[in-house]
N, C-alpha and C positions, 0 to 999 in steps of 0.2 A: 686500654682503648685510647687512642690518640685523637685529638680534635681534627687532625689532618687525614684520618682514614678515608673519608668521603672524597677528598681531593685526590688522594693517592689512587683510589679505585677508579675515579673518572680519568685520571691521567694515564693509567695503564690501559684503560679501554680506548682512549683516544689514540694511543700508540698502536694498539692492535688493529683498530679499524683503519688507520692510515696505511698500515702495511697491507691490509686486505684490499684497500682501494688501489694501491700500487700493483698488486698481483693481478687484479681484475683489468687494470689498464694495460698491463703487459699482455694479458690474454687477448684483449681487443686489438692491440697493435700487431700481434702475430697471427691474426685470424686467417691470413692467406699465405703464411710461410710454409713452403713445402720442403725446405731444406734446413731445418732447425738443429737437428742432432745427427750423429753418425751412430748406427747400431753396431752390434758385435761383428756382423758380416762386412762392415766397412761401407754400408750403403746409407744414403741420406734418408732421414725420416722427417715427417712433418712435425710441426710444433704440437706439443701435447698440453692441453689445458691444465692449469695449476689451481689447486684449491687450498685455502687457508683453514687450518684446524686450530681452535682456541680452547683453552680450559682454565679453570680458576688457578690463581697463583699457588695456593696451597695444595692443589691437586685433589680436592675433595669432590664428591659427586654433587649433582644439582640438589638432590634431596637433602643432604647434610648441610649444604650452603643455605638452603631455604630455611631449615630448622634453626641454623645459627643466626640468620638474619631476623627470624621471628622472635628469637629469645633476646633480641636487643644488641647482639654483637654485629658490628659492621663487617661487610665483606672486604677482602684484601685486594680484590681486583682480578684482572684477567691477563693471560699472556698467550702468545702464539706458541702452540706446542710443536707444530710442524707444518710444512708446506709440501703437499703431495701432488703427484700427477694423476689426472683423471684417467682411468683405465678404459673409458669408453672407446670403441673402435673408431678409426679414422673414417671420414666420409669419402666415398668414391664418387668422383665426378668424371663424366665422359668428356674428354678434351684431347683428341688424338694429336693436336698440334702443340701441346704443352711439352716442354723439354723433359719433364719428369713422368710422362705417360708411360704405362707399361705396354706390352705387346698388344693388348686388347684395346688400348686407347684410354684407359682409365687412369686418373691421377688421384693419389691419396692426399686428401686435404685435412687440415687440422680438425680436431674434434671440438672446436670452439664455436658456440652458437652466439652470435652477437646480441640477440634478443635476451637470452638467458644472462649474458654478462651485464647487460644494461640493467636488468632487474636486480641482479646481485649488487651492482654499483649503487643503485638507488637505495637498497637496504643498508649498505655500508655507510652511505652518506647520511641517511636518517639516524642510524645509530651514533654516528659521529656528532651530529647536531644535538641529539638527546643527551649525550655525555657532556657537551659544552653547556647545555642548559643546566644540567645537574651540578657541574663545576661552578657555574655562576651563582646558582642558588646557595651552594655551600659557602662560597666566598662572601656572599651577601649576609648570610647568617653569622659568619665569623666577624664581619665588620660591625653588625648590629650588636653583637656581644661585647665588642671592644668599646662601643659607644656607651654602653651601660656604665662603664667605669669612669666616665667623664664627670 
């Protein structure tokens, strides 16, 4: 067990939460993009919401990580395992004057809900702040340990 395990775990969590905030920001920025990708048929599709999936660095389950932590072994941290697209269907909005409207006058809009994204962004921000607090506490404890030797 290294004295830097807590700092490494907080650092990996900071990196993962920063990526999560970047993905959420991208979702918010593309909330009105009706021509984000081209499908197999060669037609434009709206932007599809992206989600970040994280898991422990060593790939263990939550239960085994909790048992490991309760036995005195420090966690190794977290990493982003994948970024996936949300399979929720696109929203249909009636706007016959829109250039991407179909024959019925409906436009497919991205499956991004700005309110949901803001809640996710607040959660990611809080997690980021909590990890900064844990990092500072670890740093403070290490500095106090160095002062003992004076």
